[in-house]
ROSE-4610 file (N, C-alpha, C; in Angstrom, 1 decimal, always signed):
// ROSE-4610
residu = [M/M/M/R/R/R/T/T/T/V/V/V/S/S/S/Y/Y/Y/D/D/D/N/N/N/T/T/T/F/F/F/G/G/G/M/M/M/V/V/V/D/D/D/Y/Y/Y/A/A/A/M/M/M/Y/Y/Y/A/A/A/E/E/E/L/L/L/M/M/M/A/A/A/D/D/D/D/D/D/N/N/N/K/K/K/D/D/D/Q/Q/Q/I/I/I/N/N/N/R/R/R/L/L/L/K/K/K/R/R/R/N/N/N/L/L/L/T/T/T/H/H/H/A/A/A/L/L/L/R/R/R/H/H/H/D/D/D/I/I/I/T/T/T/A/A/A/R/R/R/Q/Q/Q/R/R/R/E/E/E/Y/Y/Y/M/M/M/L/L/L/L/L/L/Y/Y/Y/Y/Y/Y/G/G/G/K/K/K/C/C/C/M/M/M/S/S/S/M/M/M/E/E/E/A/A/A/I/I/I/A/A/A/K/K/K/Q/Q/Q/F/F/F/G/G/G/V/V/V/N/N/N/K/K/K/S/S/S/T/T/T/V/V/V/S/S/S/R/R/R/T/T/T/L/L/L/K/K/K/R/R/R/G/G/G/R/R/R/Q/Q/Q/R/R/R/L/L/L/H/H/H/R/R/R/C/C/C/L/L/L/R/R/R/Y/Y/Y/G/G/G/A/A/A/A/A/A/N/N/N/L/L/L/L/L/L/E/E/E/Q/Q/Q/A/A/A/N/N/N/S/S/S]
num = [1/1/1/2/2/2/3/3/3/4/4/4/5/5/5/6/6/6/7/7/7/8/8/8/9/9/9/10/10/10/11/11/11/12/12/12/13/13/13/14/14/14/15/15/15/16/16/16/17/17/17/18/18/18/19/19/19/20/20/20/21/21/21/22/22/22/23/23/23/24/24/24/25/25/25/26/26/26/27/27/27/28/28/28/29/29/29/30/30/30/31/31/31/32/32/32/33/33/33/34/34/34/35/35/35/36/36/36/37/37/37/38/38/38/39/39/39/40/40/40/41/41/41/42/42/42/43/43/43/44/44/44/45/45/45/46/46/46/47/47/47/48/48/48/49/49/49/50/50/50/51/51/51/52/52/52/53/53/53/54/54/54/55/55/55/56/56/56/57/57/57/58/58/58/59/59/59/60/60/60/61/61/61/62/62/62/63/63/63/64/64/64/65/65/65/66/66/66/67/67/67/68/68/68/69/69/69/70/70/70/71/71/71/72/72/72/73/73/73/74/74/74/75/75/75/76/76/76/77/77/77/78/78/78/79/79/79/80/80/80/81/81/81/82/82/82/83/83/83/84/84/84/85/85/85/86/86/86/87/87/87/88/88/88/89/89/89/90/90/90/91/91/91/92/92/92/93/93/93/94/94/94/95/95/95/96/96/96/97/97/97/98/98/98/99/99/99/100/100/100/101/101/101/102/102/102/103/103/103/104/104/104/105/105/105]
x = [-27.2/-27.5/-29.0/-29.3/-30.7/-31.1/-32.3/-32.8/-33.8/-33.9/-34.8/-35.9/-37.1/-38.3/-38.8/-39.0/-39.5/-41.0/-41.6/-43.1/-43.4/-42.4/-42.5/-42.4/-42.5/-42.3/-43.6/-44.7/-46.0/-45.9/-45.3/-45.2/-44.5/-43.5/-42.7/-43.6/-44.4/-45.3/-46.3/-46.8/-47.8/-47.2/-46.0/-45.3/-45.1/-44.7/-44.4/-45.7/-46.8/-48.1/-48.5/-48.3/-48.7/-47.9/-46.6/-45.7/-46.1/-46.5/-46.9/-48.2/-49.2/-50.4/-50.3/-49.4/-49.2/-48.4/-47.6/-46.9/-47.8/-48.9/-49.9/-50.4/-50.6/-51.1/-50.0/-48.7/-47.7/-47.3/-47.8/-47.4/-47.6/-48.8/-49.1/-48.2/-47.9/-47.0/-45.6/-45.1/-43.8/-43.7/-44.7/-44.7/-44.7/-45.5/-45.6/-44.2/-43.6/-42.3/-41.3/-41.3/-40.4/-40.6/-41.9/-42.2/-41.6/-41.9/-41.5/-39.9/-39.3/-37.8/-37.2/-37.8/-37.3/-37.5/-38.7/-38.9/-38.0/-37.8/-36.8/-35.4/-35.0/-33.6/-33.5/-34.5/-34.4/-34.5/-35.3/-35.7/-35.2/-34.9/-34.7/-33.3/-32.4/-31.0/-30.2/-29.0/-28.1/-27.6/-27.2/-26.6/-25.4/-24.5/-23.3/-23.7/-24.7/-25.1/-25.7/-26.4/-27.0/-25.9/-24.9/-23.8/-22.9/-22.6/-21.9/-22.7/-24.0/-24.8/-24.9/-25.0/-25.0/-23.7/-22.6/-21.3/-21.1/-21.5/-21.3/-22.2/-23.5/-24.5/-24.8/-24.8/-25.2/-24.0/-22.8/-21.7/-20.7/-21.1/-20.3/-18.8/-18.6/-17.3/-17.0/-15.8/-15.4/-15.3/-15.4/-15.3/-13.9/-12.9/-11.6/-11.5/-12.2/-12.2/-13.0/-14.1/-14.9/-14.1/-13.5/-12.7/-11.6/-10.9/-9.8/-10.4/-11.5/-12.1/-12.5/-13.0/-13.4/-12.4/-11.2/-10.2/-10.5/-11.3/-11.6/-11.2/-11.3/-10.9/-12.0/-11.6/-12.5/-13.6/-13.2/-14.1/-15.2/-14.9/-15.9/-16.9/-16.5/-17.4/-18.3/-17.7/-18.4/-19.5/-19.1/-20.1/-21.2/-20.8/-21.8/-22.8/-22.4/-23.2/-24.2/-23.6/-24.4/-25.5/-25.1/-26.2/-27.2/-26.8/-27.8/-28.8/-28.2/-29.1/-30.0/-29.5/-30.4/-31.5/-31.2/-32.2/-33.3/-32.8/-33.8/-34.7/-34.1/-34.8/-35.9/-35.5/-36.4/-37.6/-37.2/-38.2/-39.2/-38.7/-39.5/-40.3/-39.8/-40.5/-41.6/-41.2/-42.2/-42.9/-42.3/-42.9/-43.5/-43.7/-44.2/-45.6/-46.4/-47.8/-47.7/-46.8/-46.6/-46.0/-45.0/-44.4/-45.4/-46.3/-47.3/-48.2/-48.7/-49.6/-48.9/-47.6/-46.9/-46.7/-46.4/-46.1/-47.4/-48.5/-49.8/-50.3/-49.8/-50.3/-49.7]
y = [+69.7/+68.6/+68.4/+67.1/+66.7/+66.5/+67.0/+66.9/+65.8/+65.1/+64.0/+64.5/+64.3/+64.8/+63.6/+63.8/+62.7/+62.6/+63.4/+63.3/+62.2/+61.7/+60.7/+59.3/+59.1/+57.8/+57.0/+57.5/+56.9/+55.5/+55.3/+54.0/+53.0/+53.4/+52.5/+52.0/+52.9/+52.6/+51.6/+51.8/+50.9/+49.5/+49.4/+48.2/+47.4/+48.2/+47.6/+47.0/+47.7/+47.2/+46.0/+46.0/+44.9/+43.7/+43.8/+42.7/+42.1/+43.0/+42.5/+41.8/+42.2/+41.6/+40.2/+40.2/+38.9/+37.9/+38.3/+37.3/+36.3/+36.7/+35.8/+34.7/+35.2/+34.3/+33.3/+33.6/+32.7/+31.7/+31.8/+30.9/+29.5/+29.2/+27.8/+27.2/+28.0/+27.6/+27.4/+28.3/+28.1/+26.9/+26.7/+25.5/+24.2/+24.2/+23.0/+22.8/+23.9/+23.7/+23.2/+23.7/+23.1/+21.7/+21.2/+19.8/+19.0/+19.5/+18.7/+18.7/+19.8/+19.8/+18.8/+18.8/+17.9/+16.4/+16.2/+14.8/+14.4/+15.3/+15.1/+14.9/+15.6/+15.5/+14.1/+13.6/+12.3/+11.1/+11.3/+10.1/+10.1/+11.3/+11.3/+11.6/+11.8/+12.0/+10.9/+10.6/+9.6/+10.1/+9.1/+9.4/+10.3/+10.0/+10.8/+12.3/+12.4/+13.8/+14.5/+13.9/+14.5/+14.9/+14.1/+14.4/+15.5/+15.5/+16.7/+18.0/+17.9/+19.1/+19.6/+18.7/+19.2/+19.9/+19.4/+20.0/+21.3/+21.3/+22.5/+23.6/+23.3/+24.3/+24.6/+23.5/+23.6/+24.1/+23.5/+23.8/+24.8/+25.2/+26.2/+25.8/+24.5/+24.0/+24.2/+24.4/+24.5/+23.1/+23.1/+21.8/+21.2/+22.0/+21.4/+20.7/+21.3/+20.7/+19.4/+19.4/+18.2/+17.1/+17.5/+16.5/+15.9/+16.8/+16.3/+15.3/+15.7/+14.9/+13.5/+13.4/+12.1/+11.4/+12.1/+11.5/+11.4/+12.4/+12.4/+13.7/+13.8/+15.0/+16.1/+17.3/+18.4/+18.3/+17.9/+17.8/+16.7/+15.7/+14.7/+15.3/+16.1/+16.8/+17.8/+18.5/+19.4/+18.7/+17.6/+16.9/+16.3/+15.8/+15.2/+16.2/+17.4/+18.5/+18.9/+19.0/+19.4/+18.3/+17.1/+16.0/+16.1/+16.3/+16.4/+17.5/+18.7/+19.9/+19.6/+18.9/+18.6/+17.7/+16.7/+15.8/+16.5/+17.3/+18.1/+19.0/+19.6/+20.5/+19.8/+18.6/+17.8/+17.3/+16.9/+16.3/+17.4/+18.6/+19.7/+20.3/+20.2/+20.8/+19.9/+18.7/+17.7/+16.8/+16.5/+15.5/+16.1/+17.4/+18.0/+17.5/+17.3/+16.7/+15.3/+14.5/+13.1/+13.1/+14.0/+14.1/+14.5/+15.5/+16.0/+14.9/+14.1/+13.0/+12.0/+11.6/+10.7/+11.2/+12.5/+13.0/+13.1/+13.3/+13.3/+12.0/+10.9/+9.5/+9.0]
z = [-174.5/-173.6/-173.5/-173.4/-173.3/-171.9/-171.5/-170.2/-170.1/-169.0/-168.8/-167.9/-168.4/-167.6/-166.7/-165.5/-164.6/-164.8/-165.6/-165.8/-166.8/-167.5/-168.5/-167.9/-166.6/-166.0/-165.9/-166.4/-166.3/-167.0/-168.1/-168.8/-167.9/-167.2/-166.3/-165.1/-164.6/-163.5/-164.0/-165.2/-165.8/-165.9/-166.4/-166.6/-165.3/-164.3/-162.9/-162.4/-162.5/-162.0/-162.8/-164.1/-165.0/-164.6/-164.4/-164.0/-162.6/-161.7/-160.4/-160.5/-161.3/-161.4/-162.2/-163.1/-163.9/-163.1/-162.1/-161.3/-160.6/-160.2/-159.6/-160.6/-161.8/-162.9/-163.3/-163.1/-163.5/-162.4/-161.2/-160.1/-160.5/-161.0/-161.3/-162.4/-163.4/-164.5/-164.0/-163.1/-162.6/-161.7/-160.8/-160.0/-160.8/-161.9/-162.8/-163.4/-163.9/-164.5/-163.5/-162.3/-161.2/-161.0/-160.9/-160.7/-161.9/-163.1/-164.3/-164.3/-164.0/-164.0/-163.0/-161.8/-160.8/-161.2/-161.8/-162.3/-163.4/-164.3/-165.5/-165.0/-164.0/-163.4/-162.8/-162.2/-161.5/-162.4/-163.5/-164.3/-165.7/-166.3/-167.7/-168.2/-167.2/-167.6/-166.9/-167.4/-166.7/-165.4/-164.6/-163.3/-163.5/-164.5/-164.7/-165.1/-166.0/-166.4/-165.2/-164.3/-163.1/-162.2/-162.0/-161.1/-161.6/-162.9/-163.5/-163.4/-163.7/-163.6/-162.2/-161.2/-159.8/-159.5/-159.9/-159.6/-160.3/-161.6/-162.5/-162.1/-162.1/-161.8/-160.3/-159.6/-158.2/-157.3/-157.6/-156.7/-157.4/-158.6/-159.4/-159.6/-159.8/-160.1/-161.6/-161.9/-163.3/-164.0/-165.3/-166.0/-165.8/-165.7/-165.4/-164.0/-163.0/-161.7/-161.7/-162.4/-162.5/-163.2/-164.3/-165.1/-164.2/-163.4/-162.6/-161.5/-160.9/-159.9/-160.4/-161.6/-162.1/-163.0/-163.2/-164.0/-165.5/-166.0/-167.5/-168.1/-169.4/-170.1/-169.9/-170.0/-169.9/-171.0/-172.2/-173.3/-173.0/-172.2/-171.8/-170.9/-170.0/-169.1/-169.9/-170.8/-171.6/-172.5/-173.1/-173.9/-173.0/-171.9/-171.0/-170.5/-170.2/-169.8/-170.9/-172.1/-173.3/-173.5/-173.5/-173.7/-172.7/-171.4/-170.3/-170.5/-170.9/-171.2/-172.3/-173.4/-174.5/-174.1/-173.3/-172.9/-172.0/-171.1/-170.3/-171.2/-172.1/-173.0/-173.8/-174.4/-175.1/-174.2/-173.1/-172.1/-171.7/-171.4/-170.9/-172.0/-173.2/-174.4/-174.9/-175.1/-175.7/-174.8/-173.6/-172.8/-171.5/-171.4/-170.2/-169.8/-170.8/-170.4/-169.8/-170.4/-169.9/-168.5/-168.3/-167.0/-165.9/-166.3/-165.4/-165.0/-165.9/-165.7/-164.8/-165.0/-164.2/-162.8/-162.7/-161.3/-160.5/-161.2/-160.4/-160.1/-160.7/-160.4/-159.2]
């Protein structure tokens, strides 16, 4: 049987301190990402995509429940969510600088 020594926790303590110190450095980036995501959700996806995303991610509804509520197939909901995620990804990946400029204006 292998024994675990508690004297070898030094590396974990170093990592915890590093993570705590780096958290302050990331606040600006996280805030910028939140602003960009909010802007992208309002302006860069369709109203239907936004509505489905709100229900699916915000209200934790299943695709079947959303499909039943709107009278569409589950595959329609799935495709709409996928397209919305792709648009958000593209927007945040390639258009973040433009979004930031627009948000600051």
